[in-house]
C-alpha positions as CSV (number, residue, x, y, z in Angstrom):
1,M,-10.4,-15.0,-6.1
2,E,-10.7,-18.7,-6.8
3,L,-10.3,-19.7,-10.4
4,P,-12.2,-22.7,-11.8
5,N,-10.2,-25.8,-11.9
6,S,-11.2,-29.4,-12.7
7,T,-14.8,-28.5,-13.2
8,G,-15.6,-31.6,-15.3
9,Q,-18.1,-29.5,-17.2
10,G,-16.2,-29.4,-20.5
11,D,-16.0,-26.1,-22.4
12,P,-16.5,-23.2,-19.9
13,H,-17.3,-21.0,-23.0
14,I,-15.1,-18.1,-22.1
15,R,-13.4,-15.5,-24.4
16,P,-10.3,-13.5,-23.7
17,L,-11.0,-9.8,-24.2
18,R,-7.3,-8.7,-24.1
19,F,-3.9,-9.6,-22.9
20,Y,-1.7,-6.9,-21.5
21,H,1.4,-6.2,-19.4
22,E,1.7,-4.7,-16.0
23,Y,4.8,-4.2,-13.8
24,E,5.3,-5.3,-10.2
25,D,8.3,-5.2,-7.9
26,V,10.4,-8.2,-7.6
27,P,10.2,-9.5,-4.0
28,G,13.3,-8.5,-2.1
29,K,14.4,-6.1,-4.8
30,P,12.5,-2.9,-4.5
31,G,12.8,-0.6,-7.5
32,E,13.5,-3.4,-9.9
33,P,10.1,-4.0,-11.5
34,R,9.4,-7.1,-13.7
35,E,6.9,-7.4,-16.5
36,V,3.9,-9.6,-15.8
37,E,1.4,-10.8,-18.4
38,W,-2.3,-10.5,-17.6
39,C,-5.5,-11.7,-19.3
40,E,-8.9,-10.0,-19.1
41,W,-11.6,-12.6,-20.0
42,V,-15.4,-12.9,-20.0
43,K,-18.0,-15.6,-20.1
44,V,-19.6,-15.7,-23.5
45,G,-23.3,-14.8,-23.3
46,G,-22.9,-13.8,-19.6
47,N,-23.7,-10.5,-17.9
48,G,-20.6,-8.9,-19.2
49,A,-18.6,-9.1,-16.0
50,T,-14.9,-9.4,-16.7
51,T,-12.2,-11.2,-14.8
52,N,-8.5,-10.2,-14.8
53,E,-5.8,-12.7,-13.9
54,K,-2.2,-13.3,-14.4
55,V,-1.4,-15.5,-17.4
56,A,1.0,-17.6,-15.2
57,R,-1.8,-18.4,-12.9
58,L,-4.3,-19.1,-15.7
59,Q,-1.8,-21.5,-17.3
60,K,-2.3,-23.8,-14.2
61,T,-6.1,-24.0,-14.6
62,D,-8.5,-25.9,-16.8
63,L,-9.3,-22.6,-18.4
64,W,-6.0,-22.3,-20.2
65,P,-6.8,-24.6,-23.2
66,F,-9.6,-22.1,-24.0
67,L,-7.3,-19.1,-23.8
68,E,-4.1,-20.5,-25.2
69,R,-4.7,-19.9,-29.0
70,A,-5.6,-16.3,-28.4
71,Y,-2.6,-15.9,-26.1
72,A,-0.3,-17.3,-28.8
73,A,-1.8,-14.9,-31.4
74,W,-1.3,-12.0,-29.0
75,K,2.4,-12.9,-28.5
76,K,2.9,-12.9,-32.3
77,G,1.1,-9.5,-32.6
78,Q,-1.9,-11.1,-34.4
79,E,-5.6,-10.8,-33.9
80,E,-7.4,-13.6,-32.0
81,P,-8.6,-16.2,-34.4
82,T,-12.4,-16.8,-34.6
83,D,-13.5,-20.3,-33.9
84,G,-16.2,-21.3,-36.4
85,T,-18.3,-19.3,-38.8
86,P,-18.4,-15.6,-38.1
87,L,-21.9,-14.1,-37.5
88,A,-21.4,-11.8,-40.4
89,A,-21.2,-14.8,-42.7
90,W,-24.4,-16.4,-41.4
91,A,-27.7,-15.6,-43.1
92,G,-29.6,-17.0,-40.1
93,V,-29.2,-13.7,-38.1
94,N,-30.2,-10.2,-38.9
95,A,-28.0,-7.1,-38.3
96,A,-29.7,-6.2,-35.0
97,Q,-29.4,-9.7,-33.6
98,A,-25.8,-9.9,-34.7
99,D,-25.0,-6.6,-32.9
100,R,-26.8,-7.8,-29.7
101,L,-24.9,-11.1,-29.8
102,R,-21.5,-9.4,-30.3
103,S,-22.2,-7.2,-27.3
104,M,-22.5,-10.4,-25.3
105,H,-19.1,-11.6,-26.8
106,V,-20.8,-14.1,-29.1
107,R,-18.8,-14.0,-32.3
108,S,-19.6,-17.2,-34.3
109,V,-22.6,-19.4,-35.2
110,E,-21.0,-22.1,-33.0
111,D,-21.1,-19.7,-30.1
112,V,-24.8,-19.2,-30.6
113,A,-25.4,-23.0,-30.8
114,R,-23.7,-23.4,-27.4
115,L,-25.6,-20.7,-25.5
116,T,-27.3,-21.8,-22.3
117,D,-30.9,-21.2,-21.5
118,A,-29.8,-18.5,-19.0
119,D,-27.9,-16.8,-21.8
120,L,-30.9,-16.9,-24.1
121,E,-33.0,-15.0,-21.5
122,K,-30.6,-12.1,-21.8
123,I,-30.9,-12.0,-25.6
124,G,-34.7,-11.8,-25.6
125,M,-37.5,-12.9,-27.9
126,G,-36.7,-15.4,-30.6
127,A,-33.4,-16.5,-28.9
128,R,-34.4,-20.1,-28.6
129,A,-35.3,-20.3,-32.3
130,L,-32.0,-18.6,-33.1
131,R,-30.1,-21.2,-31.1
132,E,-31.9,-24.0,-32.9
133,K,-31.1,-22.5,-36.3
134,A,-27.5,-22.2,-35.2
135,K,-27.5,-25.9,-34.1
136,A,-29.0,-27.0,-37.4
137,F,-26.4,-24.9,-39.3
138,V,-23.5,-26.4,-37.4
139,A,-24.9,-30.0,-37.9
140,N,-25.3,-29.3,-41.6
141,K,-21.8,-27.9,-41.8
142,T,-20.5,-31.0,-40.1
143,G,-22.4,-33.2,-42.6
144,S,-21.1,-31.1,-45.5
145,A,-17.5,-31.5,-44.3
146,K,-17.9,-35.3,-44.4
147,I,-19.2,-35.1,-47.9
148,E,-16.3,-32.9,-49.0
149,E,-13.9,-35.3,-47.4
150,A,-15.5,-38.2,-49.3
151,L,-15.3,-36.3,-52.6
152,A,-11.7,-35.4,-52.0
153,A,-10.9,-39.1,-51.4
154,R,-12.7,-40.0,-54.6
155,D,-10.8,-37.4,-56.6
156,K,-7.5,-38.7,-55.2
157,E,-8.5,-42.2,-56.2
158,N,-9.5,-41.0,-59.7
159,M,-6.1,-39.3,-60.1
160,D,-4.3,-42.4,-59.0
161,L,-6.2,-44.5,-61.5
162,K,-5.5,-42.1,-64.3
163,A,-1.8,-42.2,-63.5
164,E,-1.9,-46.0,-63.5
165,V,-3.7,-46.1,-66.9
166,A,-1.2,-43.7,-68.4
167,E,1.6,-45.9,-67.1
168,L,0.0,-49.0,-68.5
169,Q,-0.5,-47.3,-71.9
170,E,3.2,-46.3,-72.0
171,T,4.1,-49.9,-71.2
172,V,1.9,-51.2,-74.0
173,K,3.6,-48.7,-76.4
174,Q,7.0,-49.9,-75.4
175,L,6.1,-53.6,-75.8
176,A,4.6,-52.9,-79.2
177,A,7.7,-51.1,-80.3
178,Q,9.8,-54.0,-79.1
179,A,7.7,-56.5,-81.0
180,G,8.0,-54.4,-84.2
181,M,4.3,-53.7,-84.5
182,Q,3.2,-50.6,-86.3
183,E,1.6,-48.0,-84.0
184,K,-0.3,-46.3,-86.9
185,R,-2.6,-49.3,-87.3
186,G,-5.8,-48.9,-85.1
187,P,-7.2,-51.7,-83.0
188,G,-9.1,-54.3,-84.9
189,R,-7.9,-53.2,-88.3
190,P,-6.6,-56.1,-90.5
191,P,-3.1,-55.8,-91.9
192,K,-2.7,-54.4,-95.4
193,A,-2.8,-57.0,-98.2
194,A,0.3,-57.4,-100.3
């Protein structure tokens, strides 16, 4: 089997289903098996056909960057992280649609936004509108992230300014104390007459 390599097509939109171990004999040493790591993966939105390949071989292909995070989680005994917004958290899809999408290994709104026209045919009626809603959601989320970033920058600037004002107030108090001025007197109040 020939694995894709240097496709130049960007994200192949694949998902690992599982990583597992198998044992094979070491060449020249029968009866001394070694542990070999394997990956079973599928094309998101595809016909459900899976591919099994040795991890060592996958690491030499352009597919590896799309499998590496899940592999690292598997090595640590953790669940594969979901990229993007899970379908369950998106109001743009009903339960039946979400179930159908999950059966096609589509787990996030971002996965829906990247579905191809061929993938949409497998989903059925309303799939194009669903993809457009997903694209709009992703674009809005990206815009919201920029706004949140700007707000965070403004908040930091405000905190810095407040710290600077407090420092200046402290300096003024110290200078007033050195000059022998009374702090109890408010600004603009004339001194007491003798």
